[in-house]
C-alpha positions as CSV (number, residue, x, y, z in Angstrom):
1,X,104.3,109.2,63.2
2,X,100.8,109.7,62.2
3,X,98.6,107.4,64.3
4,X,99.0,106.6,67.9
5,X,96.8,104.1,69.6
6,X,96.5,104.0,73.5
7,X,94.8,100.8,74.6
8,X,93.4,101.1,78.1
9,X,91.1,103.9,78.9
10,X,91.9,104.2,82.7
11,X,93.9,107.3,84.1
12,X,97.1,106.1,82.5
13,X,95.3,105.9,79.2
14,X,93.9,109.3,79.7
15,X,97.0,110.8,80.7
16,X,98.9,109.2,77.8
17,X,96.3,111.0,75.4
18,X,96.9,114.4,77.1
19,X,100.5,113.9,77.0
20,X,100.6,113.4,73.3
21,X,98.7,116.5,72.7
22,X,100.8,118.6,75.4
23,X,103.8,117.5,73.5
24,X,102.6,118.6,70.2
25,X,101.6,115.4,68.5
26,X,99.1,116.4,65.7
27,X,98.3,113.1,64.4
28,X,95.4,110.8,64.8
29,X,94.9,109.3,68.5
30,X,92.6,106.3,69.2
31,X,91.8,105.5,72.8
32,X,90.5,102.0,73.3
33,X,89.0,101.0,76.5
34,X,87.4,97.7,77.6
35,X,84.8,99.3,79.8
36,X,81.9,101.1,78.5
37,X,82.6,104.1,80.7
38,X,84.6,107.2,80.2
39,X,88.0,107.3,82.0
40,X,87.5,107.5,85.9
41,X,89.5,107.6,89.1
42,X,89.8,104.3,90.9
43,X,91.0,105.4,94.5
44,X,87.5,106.6,95.4
45,X,85.9,103.5,94.6
46,X,86.6,101.8,97.9
47,X,86.0,105.0,99.9
48,X,83.5,107.6,98.6
49,X,81.6,105.4,96.1
50,X,81.2,102.3,98.6
51,X,80.0,104.9,101.2
52,X,77.4,106.3,98.8
53,X,79.0,109.8,98.8
54,X,79.4,109.9,95.2
55,X,78.1,107.8,92.2
56,X,80.7,108.5,89.6
57,X,84.5,109.4,89.6
58,X,84.7,110.2,85.9
59,X,87.8,112.5,85.1
60,X,86.8,115.7,83.2
61,X,88.0,115.3,79.5
62,X,87.0,116.7,76.3
63,X,88.0,114.3,73.7
64,X,86.2,116.1,71.0
65,X,88.3,119.3,71.6
66,X,91.6,117.6,71.4
67,X,90.6,115.3,68.6
68,X,90.6,111.7,70.1
69,X,88.7,108.9,68.9
70,X,87.3,107.0,71.9
71,X,86.2,103.3,71.3
72,X,84.6,102.2,74.6
73,X,83.7,98.4,75.2
74,X,86.4,97.3,73.0
75,X,88.8,94.5,74.2
76,X,92.5,94.1,73.1
77,X,92.8,90.4,72.0
78,X,96.2,90.4,70.4
79,X,99.2,92.4,69.0
80,X,101.6,92.1,66.1
81,X,104.0,94.8,64.8
82,X,102.0,97.6,63.8
83,X,98.6,96.1,64.3
84,X,96.4,95.9,67.4
85,X,93.9,93.1,67.3
86,X,90.7,93.8,69.1
87,X,87.1,92.4,69.8
88,X,85.8,94.8,67.0
89,X,88.6,94.2,64.5
90,X,92.3,95.3,63.7
91,X,93.6,98.8,64.3
92,X,96.8,99.8,62.6
93,X,99.3,102.1,64.6
94,X,102.5,103.8,64.1
95,X,103.0,104.1,67.9
96,X,101.3,102.2,70.8
97,X,100.9,102.8,74.5
98,X,99.9,99.8,76.5
99,X,97.9,100.8,79.6
100,X,95.5,98.0,80.2
101,X,96.0,97.9,84.0
102,X,95.4,94.9,86.1
103,X,92.7,92.4,86.9
104,X,91.5,91.3,90.3
105,X,92.3,87.7,91.7
106,X,89.3,85.6,92.2
107,X,89.0,83.0,94.9
108,X,88.3,79.3,94.2
109,X,84.7,77.9,94.7
110,X,81.3,78.2,93.2
111,X,79.6,80.7,95.6
112,X,79.1,84.4,94.7
113,X,81.9,86.6,95.4
114,X,82.7,90.3,94.6
115,X,85.9,92.2,93.7
116,X,86.5,95.9,93.7
117,X,88.3,97.1,90.6
118,X,85.8,98.9,88.4
119,X,83.0,101.5,89.1
120,X,80.4,98.7,88.3
121,X,82.1,96.5,91.0
122,X,81.8,99.4,93.5
123,X,78.2,100.2,92.7
124,X,77.2,96.4,92.9
125,X,78.9,95.9,96.1
126,X,77.4,99.1,97.6
127,X,73.9,97.9,96.9
128,X,74.5,95.0,99.3
129,X,76.2,96.7,102.3
130,X,73.8,97.5,105.0
131,X,73.1,97.2,108.8
132,X,73.7,93.8,110.1
133,X,74.7,92.4,106.7
134,X,77.4,89.8,107.2
135,X,80.3,90.6,105.1
136,X,83.6,88.4,104.7
137,X,86.6,90.3,103.4
138,X,89.4,88.0,102.1
139,X,92.7,89.8,102.4
140,X,93.9,92.3,105.0
141,X,96.0,94.3,102.6
142,X,95.3,97.8,101.3
143,X,92.1,97.2,99.6
144,X,90.7,94.7,102.1
145,X,91.3,97.3,104.8
146,X,89.5,99.9,102.9
147,X,86.6,97.7,102.0
148,X,86.2,96.6,105.5
149,X,86.3,100.1,106.8
150,X,83.5,101.2,104.4
151,X,81.3,98.2,105.2
152,X,81.7,98.9,109.0
153,X,80.6,102.3,108.5
154,X,77.6,101.0,106.6
155,X,76.7,99.0,109.7
156,X,77.9,95.6,108.4
157,X,79.2,92.8,110.7
158,X,82.5,92.4,109.0
159,X,85.0,89.5,109.3
160,X,88.5,89.8,107.5
161,X,90.3,86.7,106.6
162,X,94.1,86.9,106.2
163,X,96.3,84.0,105.3
164,X,99.6,85.7,106.8
165,X,100.3,86.3,110.4
166,X,99.4,90.1,110.2
167,X,97.8,92.6,108.1
168,X,99.8,94.1,105.3
169,X,102.5,91.4,105.7
170,X,103.0,91.1,101.9
171,X,103.3,95.0,101.5
172,X,105.1,95.9,104.6
173,X,106.4,92.8,106.4
174,X,104.9,91.3,109.5
175,X,106.7,93.5,112.1
176,X,105.1,96.7,110.7
177,X,101.9,94.9,109.7
178,X,101.5,93.9,113.4
179,X,101.3,97.5,114.4
180,X,98.0,97.8,112.4
181,X,96.4,94.6,113.9
182,X,94.6,96.6,116.8
183,X,92.9,98.8,114.3
184,X,90.5,96.0,113.5
185,X,89.3,95.3,117.1
186,X,88.9,99.1,117.7
187,X,86.6,99.2,114.6
188,X,84.7,96.2,115.9
189,X,85.8,94.0,113.0
190,X,86.7,90.5,113.5
191,X,90.1,89.5,112.1
192,X,91.2,85.9,111.4
193,X,94.9,85.5,110.9
194,X,96.7,82.8,109.5
195,X,93.4,81.5,107.9
196,X,93.6,80.1,104.4
197,X,90.7,80.2,102.2
198,X,89.8,76.8,100.5
199,X,86.6,78.0,98.7
200,X,83.9,80.5,98.5
201,X,80.6,78.7,98.9
202,X,76.9,79.4,99.1
203,X,76.4,81.2,102.4
204,X,80.0,82.0,103.2
205,X,83.7,81.0,103.1
206,X,85.2,77.6,103.7
207,X,88.6,77.9,105.3
208,X,91.6,75.2,104.7
209,X,91.1,73.9,108.3
210,X,87.6,72.9,107.6
211,X,85.8,75.7,109.4
212,X,83.1,77.8,107.8
213,X,82.6,81.7,107.9
214,X,79.1,82.5,107.3
215,X,78.6,85.6,105.1
216,X,75.8,87.3,103.2
217,X,78.7,89.0,101.0
218,X,82.0,87.8,100.1
219,X,84.7,90.2,98.8
220,X,88.0,88.9,97.5
221,X,90.8,91.5,98.3
222,X,93.7,89.3,97.6
223,X,95.5,91.3,95.0
224,X,95.6,91.8,91.2
225,X,97.5,90.5,88.3
226,X,98.5,92.7,85.4
227,X,96.2,92.6,82.4
228,X,98.8,91.2,79.8
229,X,97.6,87.7,78.6
230,X,96.5,89.4,75.3
231,X,100.2,90.2,74.6
232,X,101.4,86.6,74.8
233,X,103.2,85.7,71.5
234,X,103.3,89.3,70.5
235,X,107.0,89.9,70.6
236,X,106.5,92.2,73.7
237,X,108.5,90.7,76.6
238,X,106.5,89.7,79.6
239,X,107.1,88.9,83.2
240,X,105.5,90.4,86.1
241,X,103.9,92.8,83.8
242,X,105.0,94.3,80.5
243,X,108.7,94.5,80.8
244,X,110.2,97.9,80.0
245,X,113.5,99.7,80.2
246,X,114.0,102.9,82.2
247,X,112.3,104.8,79.2
248,X,109.2,102.7,79.4
249,X,110.1,101.2,76.1
250,X,109.0,97.7,75.5
251,X,110.7,95.1,73.3
252,X,108.5,95.7,70.3
253,X,109.5,98.8,68.2
254,X,107.2,101.6,68.5
255,X,105.3,100.3,71.6
256,X,105.6,101.7,75.2
257,X,103.8,100.7,78.5
258,X,102.6,102.8,81.5
259,X,100.5,102.3,84.6
260,X,99.7,99.2,86.6
261,X,100.7,96.9,83.8
262,X,104.3,98.1,83.2
263,X,107.3,96.7,85.1
264,X,110.0,99.2,84.6
265,X,113.7,99.2,85.3
266,X,114.4,101.6,88.1
267,X,117.9,103.3,87.9
268,X,117.3,104.8,91.4
269,X,116.6,101.4,93.1
270,X,118.6,99.3,90.7
271,X,115.6,96.8,90.4
272,X,112.7,96.2,88.3
273,X,109.4,97.9,89.8
274,X,105.6,97.5,89.1
275,X,103.6,99.8,91.2
276,X,99.9,99.4,91.3
277,X,98.9,102.9,92.6
278,X,97.4,106.1,91.3
279,X,100.6,108.0,91.3
280,X,102.2,105.7,88.9
281,X,99.2,105.9,86.5
282,X,99.4,109.8,86.9
283,X,103.1,110.2,86.2
284,X,104.4,107.5,84.0
285,X,102.5,108.3,80.9
286,X,104.3,111.5,80.3
287,X,107.8,109.6,80.0
288,X,106.1,106.7,78.0
289,X,104.9,109.3,75.4
290,X,108.1,111.3,75.4
291,X,109.9,108.1,74.6
292,X,107.2,107.2,71.9
293,X,107.8,110.6,70.3
294,X,111.7,110.1,70.1
295,X,112.8,112.0,73.3
296,X,115.3,110.7,75.7
297,X,113.1,110.6,78.8
298,X,113.7,108.5,81.9
299,X,110.9,107.3,84.3
300,X,112.7,107.1,87.7
301,X,110.2,108.2,90.5
302,X,110.2,107.6,94.2
303,X,106.9,105.5,94.4
304,X,104.2,107.0,96.6
305,X,100.8,105.7,97.7
306,X,98.1,106.3,100.3
307,X,95.2,104.4,102.0
308,X,92.4,105.7,104.1
309,X,91.5,103.1,106.7
310,X,89.9,102.9,110.3
311,X,89.9,106.7,110.5
312,X,93.6,107.0,109.7
313,X,95.6,108.3,106.7
314,X,98.3,105.9,105.8
315,X,101.1,107.1,103.4
316,X,104.1,105.3,102.0
317,X,106.8,106.8,99.9
318,X,110.0,104.9,98.6
319,X,111.2,101.3,98.2
320,X,112.0,99.2,101.3
321,X,112.9,95.7,100.0
322,X,116.1,94.7,101.5
323,X,116.6,97.9,103.8
324,X,116.8,98.0,107.5
325,X,113.5,98.9,109.3
326,X,113.7,101.7,111.9
327,X,110.5,102.7,114.1
328,X,110.1,106.4,114.5
329,X,108.9,106.4,118.0
330,X,106.7,103.6,119.5
331,X,104.2,102.7,116.8
332,X,102.5,100.2,119.2
333,X,101.8,102.9,121.6
334,X,101.5,106.2,119.6
335,X,98.3,107.1,117.7
336,X,100.4,108.9,115.2
337,X,103.4,107.2,114.2
338,X,105.9,106.4,111.3
339,X,108.5,103.7,110.2
340,X,111.5,104.3,108.3
341,X,113.7,102.0,106.2
342,X,117.5,102.6,105.8
343,X,120.0,101.3,103.3
344,X,123.7,101.5,103.1
345,X,126.6,100.8,105.7
346,X,126.7,102.2,109.3
347,X,127.5,106.0,109.1
348,X,126.5,106.3,105.6
349,X,122.9,105.2,105.6
350,X,120.3,106.8,103.3
351,X,116.5,106.9,103.9
352,X,115.0,104.7,101.2
353,X,111.3,104.5,102.5
354,X,109.0,105.7,104.9
355,X,105.4,104.8,106.2
356,X,103.5,107.4,108.0
357,X,100.3,107.3,109.9
358,X,98.7,110.6,110.3
359,X,102.0,112.4,110.2
360,X,101.9,114.3,107.0
361,X,104.9,116.4,107.6
362,X,107.0,113.4,107.9
363,X,105.8,112.1,104.7
364,X,106.5,115.4,102.7
365,X,109.9,115.8,104.4
366,X,110.7,112.0,104.0
367,X,110.0,112.1,100.3
368,X,112.3,114.9,99.6
369,X,115.2,113.4,101.7
370,X,114.6,109.9,99.6
371,X,114.5,111.9,96.2
372,X,117.8,113.8,97.1
373,X,119.5,110.7,98.5
374,X,120.7,112.4,101.8
375,X,122.5,110.5,104.3
376,X,120.7,110.6,107.6
377,X,121.4,110.1,111.3
378,X,119.5,106.9,112.6
379,X,119.5,108.2,116.2
380,X,117.8,111.3,115.3
381,X,115.5,109.6,113.0
382,X,114.2,107.4,115.6
383,X,113.0,110.3,117.7
384,X,109.4,111.4,116.6
385,X,110.0,114.9,118.1
386,X,112.9,115.5,115.8
387,X,111.9,116.8,112.3
388,X,112.9,114.6,109.5
389,X,115.0,117.6,107.9
390,X,116.9,117.8,111.1
391,X,118.0,114.2,110.7
392,X,119.9,114.9,107.4
393,X,123.6,114.6,107.6
394,X,125.8,117.6,106.0
């Protein structure tokens, strides 16, 4: 293998380049990115960048020192075996890493709307936030809550519009999501639940019931879709992302995928997973590159992510689909709380996921327990005064 092309110059693309050199690959590396910028971190966009604390989140990287050719502002448009087709011509490869990430979903309607995915998105939105600016955020998920938090700190009048019955219903389920509902009122943010958007129009948002939410700025925070349209007809199998095996290998020889666009098979949880978070972009490239170079590497993480919203640090680790939810204490009354999810028959249950709010020790210990697949005692687990490590059964 003489030439590896990495398509996608976000964190996953950057880590792929670094992993290639770290594993001794001495051939040519080409990094192709759609944006004109050098690789940068995305998590601070909805926090420090929106608040004006920083203007750039560029990740330190010396491509000249490691012998990487970087082609910014180049869009991947197609693929056939051994050849990447781009907006600036064809690029031949011996190995290819797909790390094209995801694209934000835009709302219907002809009115102006903003999304938050790139540094340019963040800077454009930041310029509009100020005292008494009326901001409508559509979506009370992770990104919607973070944008609402930043806008309120900037003195904006914020309304959050959510189609579900609670915030975070899609991510955590309505029972857990309901625990976060009071956070909006505490922050002096108007929260509209079970409110579906018909269209974004001049001056605000028209809801499905015909009512109108006036806004100077409308932000779509209803999620993203993997950026994979350019791969259709290429021989790479697609679904909710680029479908890979547990080694991050695609169905096209010499091609692997990593980051937000990759839907890998998890041996740990016996399901296909696509996780749109920083931790995945950081960790998956090493496995993808190892596989590309012929090693027998397996990607089988316990997914992790965090969100800073309304003055709280919210952290989640694991995978809870199909598991039994168990509150740890009384989340509706406690300022600092956690929720656990258990899988398995009574007496033989394992911790499969945990969500913590300002309980970092629970997160750290919970992650270790999930990784080790330890059995736990549900009665002890429900007591917030009992450390998680003391809930493990011998």
